[in-house]
N, C-alpha and C positions, 0 to 999 in steps of 0.2 A: 504494500500500500504506500502511496506517495501523497504527501500533503504539500500543496504549493499555495503560497500566499504572495500576492503582488499588490502593494498598497503605497500610497504617497507618504512622503515625510514632510516635515516642516520646511526643510531647506531646498525645496524643489527637486529632490532626488526621490528615488523609489526604494521602498523596503521590499526585498524579495527573500522569501524563506522557502527552501526546499528541504523537506524532512522525510526521508525514507523510513517507514516503520514496517518491519517484516511481520507478516501475519502469524508466523510460527511463534513469535515472541509471546503471545497470549496463551500458548499451550504449556508453558513452564509453570510448575506449581509455586515456585518462589515468588513469582509476580503476583499471584493471587493472595499470598500471605502479607504483602505490603500494602495492598489497597484496603479501603475502609470495609468494615464488617458487613454493612448493609448491601454492598455490591458483590460480595463473595458468593452469594446464592446463585449468581448467574454464571458461575464457572462452567458447569456441565453444558449449558446452552451455548456459551461462547465458544467452547471447543468444537461443538457440533457445527455451529455457524461458520467457523473458520474452515472446517473441512469442506463444507458445502461450497463456500466462496472459492476455495482453491480449485475444486473440481469444475465449477462453472467457468472459471478463468481459463483452465486448461482446454475446455471444449470451445469457448467462444472468444477468447482473447481478453485483453484489458478493457475496462469500462469505467466511466465516471460514476462514483457513488453519490457525490455531492458536487455541484458546480454553482457558484454564486457570483453574479456580476452586479455590481452597483455602478454608480457614476464613474468612479476611478479605482475601485478595488476589485480584484479578481481572486476568488478562493476556489480551489479544486482539490477533491480527494479522489484519487484514482486507484483502482484495484487492478 
């Protein structure tokens, strides 16, 4: 998964962030131990969703999960 943000700054330059986040990262148990307790109940579902997303991507290629365009800001989460 890739998170891309392109937004303006105060000094007439652009803020660009490219953050690769591997889907397999959420499959590790130690990750689920450091997140808040009320979110831990989603661990089994998250692992299954990741498996399904990876299978879908293998069959159909990459796709945009979220794409937001405002006047001058662009945000995209691509799987």
